[in-house]
N, C-alpha and C positions, 0 to 999 in steps of 0.2 A: 511587439515579444510576447507568446508567452496563451499569448488567447485563440492561434492560430487551428484552429480543427482541419485536419483529413481529411477527403472526398470520402464519402460511405458506400460504396457501393446498394453494398447491401446491410438491410436490415432485420436482420431476421435473428439471431442470437451474435447476445451482448456478455463476458464477462470482467467480473467487477471481483479485481481481489482487492480486500481491506487490508489498512498496515498492523503493526500487533511486534512489529521488533523482529530480534535472530529467532526466538525461538513462534514466529506467527509466520515468516518465510518463511523456516521448516515444513511450519502444515500443511502452507499451501501450500510447497509441492510438494508433501507427500499423497495432500487429495485426490491433486492432477494426474498425480502416475498411481494413482490406485484405480481413482477412474478409470486412465487409457489403461490400464489391465484388465481390466475390467472389457473392451474394448468403446469401451465413452469418451473418447477427443474432444474436450473442451477448451483444449491452448489454441484450435483454431478457430476461436471467435469469427463474427464478424466485426467483432469491436472489444479489446478491452481496455478495461481502467482499471490501472493503476496507483495504490495510496499507500505514500511513504516504502514501509516493508515490500509491501502490494508492486509498486508500483518495481523494487527490484527484484519480485516474482513473474514480473510480466515482462522484464525486457530480459529475463533469464530462459522465459518459457518460446519466447521469440525467436530464441538462437541454439538454445538445445534442446532434446529430448527429454522430458519428466522425467523418463525414469534412470534416463545421465544425471541426470541432476537430483533424485531421489535416492542415487550409490551415492552421488559425491559426500553430500549431511550424514549420509551410515558411516562413509571412508573415514569422514575428524573422528571418530571415534581412535582410530587407530592412533594418530596421532595427534600436533600441537594444533589447535585455534586454527582456523584458515582464512581469508582477508573474506568470504560471509559473517565472521558472523563479528567480526570487528564493527564497534557502535557508534554519530558519527559524539566530535566530544563534544562536555557543560555537564556533566555530571550523573549523578545517578538515580536509575526511574524511579524512588522516593523521591529526591529532591522534585524530580518533576516533576511526578505528579502535586508535588504541596502546591509546584510555584501555579502552575495552574486551576490546582483551586481558588490558591488564594486572587489567583486577575479573576480566575468564572463572577467570585460573590460582588466583587464590584460592578460587573459589566452587566449594562443591559439589553447585550444583545451580541446574533455569531459574531457579527461587524463589528463590533467595540469591542469582540476580544478577539479577535486579528489582530484589529488596530495594537493590540497589548502588545502581542503575543510578539508582536514584530517589532517594534520599538523596542522590547527588551532584548530580543532576539542581534540586534544594530549595537545597543547601549553592552555585548556579551560584546562579540564581535571587537567591538574597537578599543577593548581594556585585554582582546587576544592576540597569541603568537602571526603575526602579516606570513606566517606561512602552512596558516593553518589551511586554506583554504584547497591549496592543491595540495596535501595530504592526504584530504580527505577526499576530495575528487580518482585521486590514486590508489584511495582501498576501494572505493565505490567503483572502479573502473576495471579492479582485476576481482570484480565478485561477476560479471560478467562474459559474460561465451563472448560476446561482437557489441561492439562500440558502435557497429549498425542502426534502426530501426528495419525494425523487422515489418517484410512484407503486408502486411494486414493493418488495417488498423490499432493503433495503441493512440491512450489517452492517458499523459501525465497528469497528479496535480503538486503546488503546489501555489501559495501565500505571495504574494507582493509583500515585502517587510514595512516601505517603505507606509506605502495607501492600505495595506490593509485589505489593498484588492486581491481577488482569488482567478487563478493562476493556471493555467492548461497547456500543456506542452505539449503535441501530438507530431507523424511522419512530418511532418509540412510544414514545421516549427520555424527551422534552419538553426534551433540546438540543439547540440549536441546529446548523442538518449544521454551516456554517463552526467556531463553536466544536467539533463532535468531528472535523474534520476538522483541525482545527490541535495537538488534540490529538493527533489521529496521528502526526501530523509533525514533533511536539516532540521529539528528536532527544539535545536537549543541559538547555535550560531548560523547566523543572516551567511547567501549559500549565490558569489556575484555570478553573474550573465548576465555579458552583454553588458556593461552596466546597469542594471538594477540587480537588485534582492531579493532576496524569496529563502522564506523557508516555506518548512513543513506544509505535505501536504493537507494533513489529520486536521491542519485545522482550517480547512475552503467549507465544514460541514461536520463533516462525523470524517473516522477513520476511514470511512465506507466511497462515500464522496455516489451510491448508486444512482441518484440521478440522472446521473451525466450520459446512461440510457436512456433517458425520453427517445422512446417513439423506436423499441426494438421489438420488436413482435412479441422473444422468452429473453429469459435472463437467469446467470448465474448468479450468486451472491456469493464469496467465498469467505466469512468473516471471522477471521484469529478473536478479536474479544465479544464474538458474540453479539455483533451488536449497540450494546455498551458506547457508555454515553455518559461525562460531565456536567452536559449543559444541563441547563430545565428542560421541562418536556413541553414547557413554555415557548423555547424559539422555537421550536416545530427542527430542528438540523438530528434528530432521533433516526438511524436507521429506519425504525418500522414507521415511521410517517413516508420517508420517500416511498421504501414500498410501498404505502397503499396508494399512492398519489401516482406512481409508477401503471398501480397496479388497475387505478380506477383513469387512468391515457386505454387500457386492453393490453399492457405488458402481459407475461403468463413469468412469477412470480417464482423463484424456487434462494431460501437461503438453508445456508449450511454453518453453521458454527461449532469450535470444540466440542464429545460431547462428555460430560461431569470425571467419567474417569483423567481427562487431562486438560482441563479446567486450567490445576495448581499451575501450570504453563505456560503459565502467558501473567497477562499483568505484574507484576509486580518482579518475575522475575521474564520479562519477558526479555531480556540483555545476558540472558545467562548463558555461554554460548555451551557450557556444559551438556544443557537442556536440548540443543537443535536435532541429537541426532531422534531419544525418542517424542518431540512434539511433528516431528516424522514420519513416526510410524504409526502413530495414535493420528498423526491423517494423510496417511498412506489406507488400514482397517475401514480408516467411512470411507474413503472415496468406495472403496471396493465393496459395502454394504452399501452404497447407495447407488453403485452405477445402475442397476437396474430402474430401482423409479424415474431419479434424472433422466435416463435415456427417452422416458417418456416422454418429458419437456423439450429435452433438448434437439432430440430426434433425426 
């Protein structure tokens, strides 16, 4: 379970949506909406890859228009935070980043990091309320316009918490879409699916996992974290390394990062739901301004 890939009859355009918390999700929706309003529909890619917050965005875009999703984020300013801004249990962003830095310092490679992050999540899960899994699934399902897999190929990343092995859920994996997204976004506690337990897809390689777009002629990567990674460069897991490898195999690749005026909306502020509208607007402005250049890539 978790490694079945959907059939990919077309391998022309791939859209990669990276992780980045609640504000990252809003920024992704904003970018895609801005591109769509400017006449470029990237949501109908031949393959979409979603990781963590990007898995939520990918599932949302598979069930609703980016423009409607963007309007919903802006509408959240008028009332209490919606389910789209809720976060997985497990402490503050600062605590999580500090925990990751500490574990990375003692690891020799990404495989060891995955094993140790999985073990830590299993330990926390054992001490957690037994209803945490169902509560988290309900939050994730409420974010999605539909809990059906979209009619086009989608890959959602996760990591097996018990083995540390990367996992990828696809349309034909037999896993419910809400469960796949919940696992991909589970950064602190392990999320159970069919007797196996999984943690955040960002632990697979990096917050973007652009390597899964290999074989596609044109690849667009939207990275809320700007391609940054806590991993040592020697591990070879950085987004820049994956982009170089895609290009070496013949893919044309474009990356889009938040601009300097909006960088403060991410990182330690990634789970600040009050910043979601600002992040969405920043993404929308970028998408609108980049549509002309990206249209040449997308065709």
